[in-house]
C-alpha positions, -999 to +999 in steps of 0.1 A: +474+168-653+437+164-644+422+184-615+405+162-589+374+173-570+353+160-542+319+169-529+316+178-492+286+187-470+290+214-445+268+219-414+264+255-403+248+267-370+226+298-376+207+321-353+171+309-349+158+328-319+164+332-282+153+322-247+146+349-222+168+344-191+140+357-169+107+342-181+124+312-199+100+316-230+115+310-264+111+335-292+116+330-329+095+357-345+111+388-360+093+413-338+106+398-305+140+392-320+143+429-330+132+440-295+153+416-274+176+430-248+211+415-249+238+426-225+274+413-220+300+426-197+334+415-185+342+426-150+372+447-145+394+450-114+373+454-083+340+446-102+311+432-083+308+406-110+344+394-105+377+404-119+378+392-156+345+373-152+321+375-182+284+379-175+256+381-200+218+386-200+192+381-226+156+394-220+125+395-240+110+430-245+083+423-218+108+413-192+131+441-201+103+466-197+092+451-163+128+451-150+141+485-164+109+504-173+109+528-143+146+535-147+150+543-184+156+577-197+137+586-229+153+605-257+146+643-259+110+653-253+094+619-261+065+608-240+069+573-225+045+551-245+056+517-232+030+499-212+020+463-205-016+452-206-030+440-173-029+404-184+007+407-194+021+422-162 
């Protein structure tokens, strides 16, 4: 009994970059992809986000630093080295 074959073409969606939710810029380079800030949370009972509501946030490294920079806690005795140039602020 002969085996029958057919050729099929598959389309696959792959990660290509991201858009910052704050500045709306698109990033496709490895450096910014590695440093992107991505957060997802599903609100629990009594959550300010809403009971069972999923919320997410994607920020580029510059926006993440501008939003969270003064609130982060650095590991051990490391000196904070993060800074933005005047023209990037």
